[in-house]
C-alpha positions as CSV (number, residue, x, y, z in Angstrom):
1,M,71.8,-8.3,-90.4
2,S,68.8,-9.1,-87.9
3,N,68.0,-7.6,-84.7
4,V,69.0,-10.9,-83.0
5,T,72.3,-10.8,-84.3
6,Q,72.8,-7.1,-83.8
7,N,71.8,-7.6,-79.9
8,L,74.5,-10.4,-79.3
9,P,77.5,-9.4,-77.2
10,D,80.8,-9.5,-78.7
11,D,82.7,-10.9,-75.8
12,P,83.4,-14.7,-76.3
13,A,83.1,-15.5,-72.7
14,I,79.6,-14.0,-72.2
15,L,78.6,-15.8,-75.7
16,K,79.8,-19.1,-74.3
17,A,78.0,-18.5,-71.1
18,M,74.7,-17.8,-73.0
19,I,75.3,-21.2,-74.8
20,T,75.7,-23.1,-71.6
21,A,72.6,-21.5,-70.4
22,L,70.7,-22.5,-73.4
23,Q,71.9,-26.2,-73.4
24,A,70.8,-26.3,-69.9
25,E,67.5,-25.0,-70.6
26,N,67.1,-27.1,-73.6
27,A,68.2,-30.2,-71.5
28,K,65.4,-29.4,-68.9
29,I,62.6,-28.8,-71.6
30,S,63.7,-32.1,-73.4
31,A,63.6,-33.9,-69.8
32,T,59.9,-32.5,-69.4
33,L,58.8,-33.5,-72.7
34,R,60.1,-37.1,-72.2
35,V,58.1,-37.3,-68.9
36,H,55.0,-35.9,-70.5
37,D,55.4,-38.5,-73.5
38,Q,55.6,-41.2,-70.9
39,L,52.5,-40.0,-69.1
40,V,50.6,-39.8,-72.4
41,Q,51.5,-43.5,-73.1
42,A,50.7,-44.5,-69.7
43,S,47.3,-42.8,-70.0
44,H,46.8,-44.4,-73.5
45,H,47.5,-47.9,-71.9
46,R,44.9,-47.5,-69.3
47,C,42.3,-46.1,-71.6
48,A,43.1,-49.3,-73.8
49,L,42.1,-51.8,-70.9
């Protein structure tokens, strides 16, 4: 078993809270990436003019 799985808590409530926090972090990072992609696209359009 890896160190990651050995360090996980056994309490289902804590695991669910961890999952919820990771999902929120993932959503935030995904939104940031979408905005970044939009800025890059806009920059490419300006350079093409």
